[in-house]
PyMOL CGO cylinders between C-alpha atoms (Angstrom):
from pymol import cmd
from pymol.cgo import CYLINDER

trace = [
    CYLINDER, -74.53, -16.00, 62.77, -71.21, -18.17, 62.57, 0.3, 1, 1, 1, 1, 1, 1,
    CYLINDER, -71.21, -18.17, 62.57, -69.87, -19.67, 65.63, 0.3, 1, 1, 1, 1, 1, 1,
    CYLINDER, -69.87, -19.67, 65.63, -66.44, -18.51, 66.67, 0.3, 1, 1, 1, 1, 1, 1,
    CYLINDER, -66.44, -18.51, 66.67, -63.77, -20.34, 68.68, 0.3, 1, 1, 1, 1, 1, 1,
    CYLINDER, -63.77, -20.34, 68.68, -65.10, -22.02, 71.70, 0.3, 1, 1, 1, 1, 1, 1,
    CYLINDER, -65.10, -22.02, 71.70, -64.96, -19.85, 74.73, 0.3, 1, 1, 1, 1, 1, 1,
    CYLINDER, -64.96, -19.85, 74.73, -62.96, -21.07, 77.76, 0.3, 1, 1, 1, 1, 1, 1,
    CYLINDER, -62.96, -21.07, 77.76, -60.47, -23.03, 75.64, 0.3, 1, 1, 1, 1, 1, 1,
    CYLINDER, -60.47, -23.03, 75.64, -58.40, -20.26, 74.47, 0.3, 1, 1, 1, 1, 1, 1,
    CYLINDER, -58.40, -20.26, 74.47, -55.10, -19.43, 75.98, 0.3, 1, 1, 1, 1, 1, 1,
    CYLINDER, -55.10, -19.43, 75.98, -53.03, -16.14, 76.08, 0.3, 1, 1, 1, 1, 1, 1,
    CYLINDER, -53.03, -16.14, 76.08, -50.16, -15.77, 73.66, 0.3, 1, 1, 1, 1, 1, 1,
    CYLINDER, -50.16, -15.77, 73.66, -46.96, -17.69, 74.54, 0.3, 1, 1, 1, 1, 1, 1,
    CYLINDER, -46.96, -17.69, 74.54, -44.26, -19.56, 72.62, 0.3, 1, 1, 1, 1, 1, 1,
    CYLINDER, -44.26, -19.56, 72.62, -45.98, -22.94, 73.69, 0.3, 1, 1, 1, 1, 1, 1,
    CYLINDER, -45.98, -22.94, 73.69, -49.34, -21.62, 72.17, 0.3, 1, 1, 1, 1, 1, 1,
    CYLINDER, -49.34, -21.62, 72.17, -47.63, -20.69, 68.93, 0.3, 1, 1, 1, 1, 1, 1,
    CYLINDER, -47.63, -20.69, 68.93, -45.66, -24.02, 68.76, 0.3, 1, 1, 1, 1, 1, 1,
    CYLINDER, -45.66, -24.02, 68.76, -49.02, -25.84, 69.47, 0.3, 1, 1, 1, 1, 1, 1,
    CYLINDER, -49.02, -25.84, 69.47, -50.84, -24.07, 66.75, 0.3, 1, 1, 1, 1, 1, 1,
    CYLINDER, -50.84, -24.07, 66.75, -48.02, -24.52, 64.19, 0.3, 1, 1, 1, 1, 1, 1,
    CYLINDER, -48.02, -24.52, 64.19, -47.71, -28.32, 64.76, 0.3, 1, 1, 1, 1, 1, 1,
    CYLINDER, -47.71, -28.32, 64.76, -51.11, -28.31, 63.18, 0.3, 1, 1, 1, 1, 1, 1,
    CYLINDER, -51.11, -28.31, 63.18, -49.94, -26.47, 60.14, 0.3, 1, 1, 1, 1, 1, 1,
    CYLINDER, -49.94, -26.47, 60.14, -48.42, -28.58, 57.42, 0.3, 1, 1, 1, 1, 1, 1,
    CYLINDER, -48.42, -28.58, 57.42, -45.32, -26.98, 55.90, 0.3, 1, 1, 1, 1, 1, 1,
    CYLINDER, -45.32, -26.98, 55.90, -43.24, -27.76, 52.93, 0.3, 1, 1, 1, 1, 1, 1,
    CYLINDER, -43.24, -27.76, 52.93, -39.54, -28.77, 53.88, 0.3, 1, 1, 1, 1, 1, 1,
    CYLINDER, -39.54, -28.77, 53.88, -36.55, -26.85, 52.43, 0.3, 1, 1, 1, 1, 1, 1,
    CYLINDER, -36.55, -26.85, 52.43, -32.97, -26.86, 52.98, 0.3, 1, 1, 1, 1, 1, 1,
    CYLINDER, -32.97, -26.86, 52.98, -31.23, -23.64, 52.85, 0.3, 1, 1, 1, 1, 1, 1,
    CYLINDER, -31.23, -23.64, 52.85, -27.40, -23.66, 52.07, 0.3, 1, 1, 1, 1, 1, 1,
    CYLINDER, -27.40, -23.66, 52.07, -24.45, -21.30, 51.94, 0.3, 1, 1, 1, 1, 1, 1,
    CYLINDER, -24.45, -21.30, 51.94, -20.70, -21.38, 51.44, 0.3, 1, 1, 1, 1, 1, 1,
    CYLINDER, -20.70, -21.38, 51.44, -18.00, -19.75, 53.83, 0.3, 1, 1, 1, 1, 1, 1,
    CYLINDER, -18.00, -19.75, 53.83, -14.64, -20.49, 52.26, 0.3, 1, 1, 1, 1, 1, 1,
    CYLINDER, -14.64, -20.49, 52.26, -14.25, -24.02, 52.13, 0.3, 1, 1, 1, 1, 1, 1,
    CYLINDER, -14.25, -24.02, 52.13, -16.85, -24.84, 54.55, 0.3, 1, 1, 1, 1, 1, 1,
    CYLINDER, -16.85, -24.84, 54.55, -20.67, -25.30, 53.47, 0.3, 1, 1, 1, 1, 1, 1,
    CYLINDER, -20.67, -25.30, 53.47, -23.36, -24.73, 55.93, 0.3, 1, 1, 1, 1, 1, 1,
    CYLINDER, -23.36, -24.73, 55.93, -27.03, -25.64, 55.71, 0.3, 1, 1, 1, 1, 1, 1,
    CYLINDER, -27.03, -25.64, 55.71, -30.22, -25.99, 57.85, 0.3, 1, 1, 1, 1, 1, 1,
    CYLINDER, -30.22, -25.99, 57.85, -33.65, -27.24, 57.49, 0.3, 1, 1, 1, 1, 1, 1,
    CYLINDER, -33.65, -27.24, 57.49, -36.36, -24.64, 57.14, 0.3, 1, 1, 1, 1, 1, 1,
    CYLINDER, -36.36, -24.64, 57.14, -40.20, -24.92, 57.04, 0.3, 1, 1, 1, 1, 1, 1,
    CYLINDER, -40.20, -24.92, 57.04, -40.68, -21.07, 56.92, 0.3, 1, 1, 1, 1, 1, 1,
    CYLINDER, -40.68, -21.07, 56.92, -39.80, -20.71, 53.15, 0.3, 1, 1, 1, 1, 1, 1,
    CYLINDER, -39.80, -20.71, 53.15, -42.27, -18.17, 51.59, 0.3, 1, 1, 1, 1, 1, 1,
    CYLINDER, -42.27, -18.17, 51.59, -42.81, -16.76, 48.14, 0.3, 1, 1, 1, 1, 1, 1,
    CYLINDER, -42.81, -16.76, 48.14, -42.85, -12.85, 48.43, 0.3, 1, 1, 1, 1, 1, 1,
    CYLINDER, -42.85, -12.85, 48.43, -42.84, -11.36, 44.98, 0.3, 1, 1, 1, 1, 1, 1,
    CYLINDER, -42.84, -11.36, 44.98, -42.95, -12.66, 41.33, 0.3, 1, 1, 1, 1, 1, 1,
    CYLINDER, -42.95, -12.66, 41.33, -41.51, -9.30, 39.81, 0.3, 1, 1, 1, 1, 1, 1,
    CYLINDER, -41.51, -9.30, 39.81, -38.81, -9.29, 41.02, 0.3, 1, 1, 1, 1, 1, 1,
    CYLINDER, -38.81, -9.29, 41.02, -38.73, -13.10, 41.95, 0.3, 1, 1, 1, 1, 1, 1,
    CYLINDER, -38.73, -13.10, 41.95, -38.23, -12.72, 45.80, 0.3, 1, 1, 1, 1, 1, 1,
    CYLINDER, -38.23, -12.72, 45.80, -38.54, -15.31, 48.47, 0.3, 1, 1, 1, 1, 1, 1,
    CYLINDER, -38.54, -15.31, 48.47, -38.06, -15.34, 52.48, 0.3, 1, 1, 1, 1, 1, 1,
    CYLINDER, -38.06, -15.34, 52.48, -37.10, -17.66, 55.13, 0.3, 1, 1, 1, 1, 1, 1,
    CYLINDER, -37.10, -17.66, 55.13, -36.44, -17.34, 58.87, 0.3, 1, 1, 1, 1, 1, 1,
    CYLINDER, -36.44, -17.34, 58.87, -33.40, -18.34, 60.78, 0.3, 1, 1, 1, 1, 1, 1,
    CYLINDER, -33.40, -18.34, 60.78, -32.50, -18.09, 64.51, 0.3, 1, 1, 1, 1, 1, 1,
    CYLINDER, -32.50, -18.09, 64.51, -29.62, -16.07, 65.35, 0.3, 1, 1, 1, 1, 1, 1,
    CYLINDER, -29.62, -16.07, 65.35, -28.50, -18.83, 67.56, 0.3, 1, 1, 1, 1, 1, 1,
    CYLINDER, -28.50, -18.83, 67.56, -28.36, -21.43, 64.90, 0.3, 1, 1, 1, 1, 1, 1,
    CYLINDER, -28.36, -21.43, 64.90, -25.08, -22.75, 64.02, 0.3, 1, 1, 1, 1, 1, 1,
    CYLINDER, -25.08, -22.75, 64.02, -25.65, -21.61, 60.10, 0.3, 1, 1, 1, 1, 1, 1,
    CYLINDER, -25.65, -21.61, 60.10, -26.49, -17.93, 61.15, 0.3, 1, 1, 1, 1, 1, 1,
    CYLINDER, -26.49, -17.93, 61.15, -22.95, -16.55, 61.15, 0.3, 1, 1, 1, 1, 1, 1,
    CYLINDER, -22.95, -16.55, 61.15, -22.39, -17.71, 57.52, 0.3, 1, 1, 1, 1, 1, 1,
    CYLINDER, -22.39, -17.71, 57.52, -25.84, -16.83, 56.54, 0.3, 1, 1, 1, 1, 1, 1,
    CYLINDER, -25.84, -16.83, 56.54, -25.44, -13.32, 58.24, 0.3, 1, 1, 1, 1, 1, 1,
    CYLINDER, -25.44, -13.32, 58.24, -22.84, -12.28, 55.69, 0.3, 1, 1, 1, 1, 1, 1,
    CYLINDER, -22.84, -12.28, 55.69, -23.45, -14.61, 52.70, 0.3, 1, 1, 1, 1, 1, 1,
    CYLINDER, -23.45, -14.61, 52.70, -24.11, -12.90, 49.44, 0.3, 1, 1, 1, 1, 1, 1,
    CYLINDER, -24.11, -12.90, 49.44, -25.96, -15.74, 47.97, 0.3, 1, 1, 1, 1, 1, 1,
    CYLINDER, -25.96, -15.74, 47.97, -27.88, -18.82, 49.38, 0.3, 1, 1, 1, 1, 1, 1,
    CYLINDER, -27.88, -18.82, 49.38, -29.11, -22.17, 47.85, 0.3, 1, 1, 1, 1, 1, 1,
    CYLINDER, -29.11, -22.17, 47.85, -32.80, -23.05, 48.41, 0.3, 1, 1, 1, 1, 1, 1,
    CYLINDER, -32.80, -23.05, 48.41, -33.77, -26.75, 48.01, 0.3, 1, 1, 1, 1, 1, 1,
    CYLINDER, -33.77, -26.75, 48.01, -37.33, -28.17, 47.96, 0.3, 1, 1, 1, 1, 1, 1,
    CYLINDER, -37.33, -28.17, 47.96, -37.24, -31.70, 49.39, 0.3, 1, 1, 1, 1, 1, 1,
    CYLINDER, -37.24, -31.70, 49.39, -39.00, -34.55, 48.25, 0.3, 1, 1, 1, 1, 1, 1,
    CYLINDER, -39.00, -34.55, 48.25, -40.83, -37.34, 50.54, 0.3, 1, 1, 1, 1, 1, 1,
    CYLINDER, -40.83, -37.34, 50.54, -37.94, -39.60, 49.67, 0.3, 1, 1, 1, 1, 1, 1,
    CYLINDER, -37.94, -39.60, 49.67, -35.65, -37.21, 51.63, 0.3, 1, 1, 1, 1, 1, 1,
    CYLINDER, -35.65, -37.21, 51.63, -36.79, -37.58, 55.17, 0.3, 1, 1, 1, 1, 1, 1,
    CYLINDER, -36.79, -37.58, 55.17, -33.41, -38.48, 56.34, 0.3, 1, 1, 1, 1, 1, 1,
    CYLINDER, -33.41, -38.48, 56.34, -31.67, -35.66, 54.56, 0.3, 1, 1, 1, 1, 1, 1,
    CYLINDER, -31.67, -35.66, 54.56, -34.14, -33.17, 56.18, 0.3, 1, 1, 1, 1, 1, 1,
    CYLINDER, -34.14, -33.17, 56.18, -33.48, -34.80, 59.51, 0.3, 1, 1, 1, 1, 1, 1,
    CYLINDER, -33.48, -34.80, 59.51, -29.69, -34.55, 59.11, 0.3, 1, 1, 1, 1, 1, 1,
    CYLINDER, -29.69, -34.55, 59.11, -29.93, -30.85, 58.27, 0.3, 1, 1, 1, 1, 1, 1,
    CYLINDER, -29.93, -30.85, 58.27, -32.08, -30.30, 61.17, 0.3, 1, 1, 1, 1, 1, 1,
    CYLINDER, -32.08, -30.30, 61.17, -29.88, -32.07, 63.76, 0.3, 1, 1, 1, 1, 1, 1,
    CYLINDER, -29.88, -32.07, 63.76, -27.37, -30.05, 65.64, 0.3, 1, 1, 1, 1, 1, 1,
    CYLINDER, -27.37, -30.05, 65.64, -23.97, -31.15, 65.40, 0.3, 1, 1, 1, 1, 1, 1,
    CYLINDER, -23.97, -31.15, 65.40, -24.52, -33.38, 62.33, 0.3, 1, 1, 1, 1, 1, 1,
    CYLINDER, -24.52, -33.38, 62.33, -21.98, -33.59, 59.47, 0.3, 1, 1, 1, 1, 1, 1,
    CYLINDER, -21.98, -33.59, 59.47, -24.60, -32.25, 57.18, 0.3, 1, 1, 1, 1, 1, 1,
    CYLINDER, -24.60, -32.25, 57.18, -22.48, -32.35, 53.97, 0.3, 1, 1, 1, 1, 1, 1,
    CYLINDER, -22.48, -32.35, 53.97, -20.72, -35.69, 54.67, 0.3, 1, 1, 1, 1, 1, 1,
    CYLINDER, -20.72, -35.69, 54.67, -21.84, -39.06, 53.18, 0.3, 1, 1, 1, 1, 1, 1,
    CYLINDER, -21.84, -39.06, 53.18, -24.57, -39.90, 52.33, 0.3, 1, 1, 1, 1, 1, 1,
    CYLINDER, -24.57, -39.90, 52.33, -25.28, -36.27, 51.34, 0.3, 1, 1, 1, 1, 1, 1,
    CYLINDER, -25.28, -36.27, 51.34, -24.77, -35.82, 47.57, 0.3, 1, 1, 1, 1, 1, 1,
    CYLINDER, -24.77, -35.82, 47.57, -24.01, -32.24, 46.61, 0.3, 1, 1, 1, 1, 1, 1,
    CYLINDER, -24.01, -32.24, 46.61, -21.92, -29.94, 44.25, 0.3, 1, 1, 1, 1, 1, 1,
    CYLINDER, -21.92, -29.94, 44.25, -20.72, -26.41, 44.14, 0.3, 1, 1, 1, 1, 1, 1,
    CYLINDER, -20.72, -26.41, 44.14, -23.23, -24.49, 42.18, 0.3, 1, 1, 1, 1, 1, 1,
    CYLINDER, -23.23, -24.49, 42.18, -23.45, -20.74, 40.86, 0.3, 1, 1, 1, 1, 1, 1,
    CYLINDER, -23.45, -20.74, 40.86, -21.93, -18.19, 42.99, 0.3, 1, 1, 1, 1, 1, 1,
    CYLINDER, -21.93, -18.19, 42.99, -20.32, -20.96, 44.93, 0.3, 1, 1, 1, 1, 1, 1,
    CYLINDER, -20.32, -20.96, 44.93, -23.49, -22.00, 46.53, 0.3, 1, 1, 1, 1, 1, 1,
    CYLINDER, -23.49, -22.00, 46.53, -23.69, -25.65, 47.65, 0.3, 1, 1, 1, 1, 1, 1,
    CYLINDER, -23.69, -25.65, 47.65, -26.43, -27.38, 45.45, 0.3, 1, 1, 1, 1, 1, 1,
    CYLINDER, -26.43, -27.38, 45.45, -27.89, -30.61, 46.84, 0.3, 1, 1, 1, 1, 1, 1,
    CYLINDER, -27.89, -30.61, 46.84, -28.57, -33.47, 44.50, 0.3, 1, 1, 1, 1, 1, 1,
    CYLINDER, -28.57, -33.47, 44.50, -31.83, -35.19, 43.86, 0.3, 1, 1, 1, 1, 1, 1,
    CYLINDER, -31.83, -35.19, 43.86, -34.22, -32.52, 45.18, 0.3, 1, 1, 1, 1, 1, 1,
    CYLINDER, -34.22, -32.52, 45.18, -37.50, -31.64, 43.80, 0.3, 1, 1, 1, 1, 1, 1,
    CYLINDER, -37.50, -31.64, 43.80, -36.39, -28.25, 42.79, 0.3, 1, 1, 1, 1, 1, 1,
    CYLINDER, -36.39, -28.25, 42.79, -33.44, -25.73, 43.79, 0.3, 1, 1, 1, 1, 1, 1,
    CYLINDER, -33.44, -25.73, 43.79, -32.64, -22.14, 43.36, 0.3, 1, 1, 1, 1, 1, 1,
    CYLINDER, -32.64, -22.14, 43.36, -29.71, -20.09, 43.79, 0.3, 1, 1, 1, 1, 1, 1,
    CYLINDER, -29.71, -20.09, 43.79, -30.60, -16.65, 45.40, 0.3, 1, 1, 1, 1, 1, 1,
    CYLINDER, -30.60, -16.65, 45.40, -28.91, -13.31, 46.03, 0.3, 1, 1, 1, 1, 1, 1,
    CYLINDER, -28.91, -13.31, 46.03, -29.35, -12.12, 49.59, 0.3, 1, 1, 1, 1, 1, 1,
    CYLINDER, -29.35, -12.12, 49.59, -31.19, -8.54, 49.45, 0.3, 1, 1, 1, 1, 1, 1,
    CYLINDER, -31.19, -8.54, 49.45, -32.05, -7.93, 53.08, 0.3, 1, 1, 1, 1, 1, 1,
    CYLINDER, -32.05, -7.93, 53.08, -31.92, -9.59, 56.65, 0.3, 1, 1, 1, 1, 1, 1,
    CYLINDER, -31.92, -9.59, 56.65, -34.81, -8.15, 58.66, 0.3, 1, 1, 1, 1, 1, 1,
    CYLINDER, -34.81, -8.15, 58.66, -34.67, -8.56, 62.55, 0.3, 1, 1, 1, 1, 1, 1,
    CYLINDER, -34.67, -8.56, 62.55, -37.55, -10.44, 64.06, 0.3, 1, 1, 1, 1, 1, 1,
    CYLINDER, -37.55, -10.44, 64.06, -36.93, -11.05, 67.83, 0.3, 1, 1, 1, 1, 1, 1,
    CYLINDER, -36.93, -11.05, 67.83, -34.25, -13.68, 68.06, 0.3, 1, 1, 1, 1, 1, 1,
    CYLINDER, -34.25, -13.68, 68.06, -34.72, -14.49, 64.31, 0.3, 1, 1, 1, 1, 1, 1,
    CYLINDER, -34.72, -14.49, 64.31, -33.88, -12.88, 60.95, 0.3, 1, 1, 1, 1, 1, 1,
    CYLINDER, -33.88, -12.88, 60.95, -36.20, -12.88, 57.99, 0.3, 1, 1, 1, 1, 1, 1,
    CYLINDER, -36.20, -12.88, 57.99, -33.87, -13.28, 54.97, 0.3, 1, 1, 1, 1, 1, 1,
    CYLINDER, -33.87, -13.28, 54.97, -35.25, -11.83, 51.75, 0.3, 1, 1, 1, 1, 1, 1,
    CYLINDER, -35.25, -11.83, 51.75, -33.49, -13.28, 48.68, 0.3, 1, 1, 1, 1, 1, 1,
    CYLINDER, -33.49, -13.28, 48.68, -33.90, -12.66, 45.00, 0.3, 1, 1, 1, 1, 1, 1,
    CYLINDER, -33.90, -12.66, 45.00, -33.76, -15.60, 42.76, 0.3, 1, 1, 1, 1, 1, 1,
    CYLINDER, -33.76, -15.60, 42.76, -30.82, -15.88, 40.37, 0.3, 1, 1, 1, 1, 1, 1,
    CYLINDER, -30.82, -15.88, 40.37, -31.31, -19.14, 38.69, 0.3, 1, 1, 1, 1, 1, 1,
    CYLINDER, -31.31, -19.14, 38.69, -32.84, -22.69, 39.35, 0.3, 1, 1, 1, 1, 1, 1,
    CYLINDER, -32.84, -22.69, 39.35, -34.03, -26.02, 38.38, 0.3, 1, 1, 1, 1, 1, 1,
    CYLINDER, -34.03, -26.02, 38.38, -37.82, -27.08, 39.12, 0.3, 1, 1, 1, 1, 1, 1,
    CYLINDER, -37.82, -27.08, 39.12, -37.53, -30.33, 37.07, 0.3, 1, 1, 1, 1, 1, 1,
    CYLINDER, -37.53, -30.33, 37.07, -36.96, -32.89, 39.98, 0.3, 1, 1, 1, 1, 1, 1,
    CYLINDER, -36.96, -32.89, 39.98, -39.03, -36.06, 40.23, 0.3, 1, 1, 1, 1, 1, 1,
    CYLINDER, -39.03, -36.06, 40.23, -41.32, -36.84, 43.13, 0.3, 1, 1, 1, 1, 1, 1,
    CYLINDER, -41.32, -36.84, 43.13, -43.81, -35.76, 45.73, 0.3, 1, 1, 1, 1, 1, 1,
    CYLINDER, -43.81, -35.76, 45.73, -43.24, -32.97, 48.22, 0.3, 1, 1, 1, 1, 1, 1,
    CYLINDER, -43.24, -32.97, 48.22, -41.90, -33.53, 51.82, 0.3, 1, 1, 1, 1, 1, 1,
    CYLINDER, -41.90, -33.53, 51.82, -44.16, -32.02, 54.49, 0.3, 1, 1, 1, 1, 1, 1,
    CYLINDER, -44.16, -32.02, 54.49, -43.56, -31.19, 58.18, 0.3, 1, 1, 1, 1, 1, 1,
    CYLINDER, -43.56, -31.19, 58.18, -46.55, -31.76, 60.45, 0.3, 1, 1, 1, 1, 1, 1,
    CYLINDER, -46.55, -31.76, 60.45, -47.15, -32.48, 64.16, 0.3, 1, 1, 1, 1, 1, 1,
    CYLINDER, -47.15, -32.48, 64.16, -43.36, -32.53, 64.65, 0.3, 1, 1, 1, 1, 1, 1,
    CYLINDER, -43.36, -32.53, 64.65, -42.76, -35.29, 62.07, 0.3, 1, 1, 1, 1, 1, 1,
    CYLINDER, -42.76, -35.29, 62.07, -41.73, -35.53, 58.39, 0.3, 1, 1, 1, 1, 1, 1,
    CYLINDER, -41.73, -35.53, 58.39, -44.30, -36.88, 56.19, 0.3, 1, 1, 1, 1, 1, 1,
    CYLINDER, -44.30, -36.88, 56.19, -45.34, -37.55, 52.51, 0.3, 1, 1, 1, 1, 1, 1,
    CYLINDER, -45.34, -37.55, 52.51, -48.32, -35.92, 50.87, 0.3, 1, 1, 1, 1, 1, 1,
    CYLINDER, -48.32, -35.92, 50.87, -51.23, -38.13, 50.75, 0.3, 1, 1, 1, 1, 1, 1,
    CYLINDER, -51.23, -38.13, 50.75, -54.30, -38.14, 48.45, 0.3, 1, 1, 1, 1, 1, 1,
]
cmd.load_cgo(trace, "trace")
């Protein structure tokens, strides 16, 4: 017989419980970008997930209250960037409300389909948005990979216990 969770320490479902549990879950850090006319938008995401290999699909979540949501809600394509541990400040910039995310020192260029592509990341993809699935006050965006580059150097950036961290052996 295996022991289950200790009785008496459990809590009923709540947003606080969910946040407390996911603070213990180390997640990779990505930046999602899109273009709206001349204005690029982007945000830091830890919800990136591989969905399917054939066809190559991924997903990420975004709050409908996020400043990037209006553009993401109508974008045909998005950029997905996997950050390296050397990019903690970049992750923080794209996570900070009101920040000039594409101003100096952020280095980027316009890529395929007009998507902003960040420089010096571990890997990046340009993806075609195929669905936006309602999930309470968020949307789960499903996107099909169009092209990308997995050849960046370095080790992955992780998010754990409310902080950006490098991977340790």
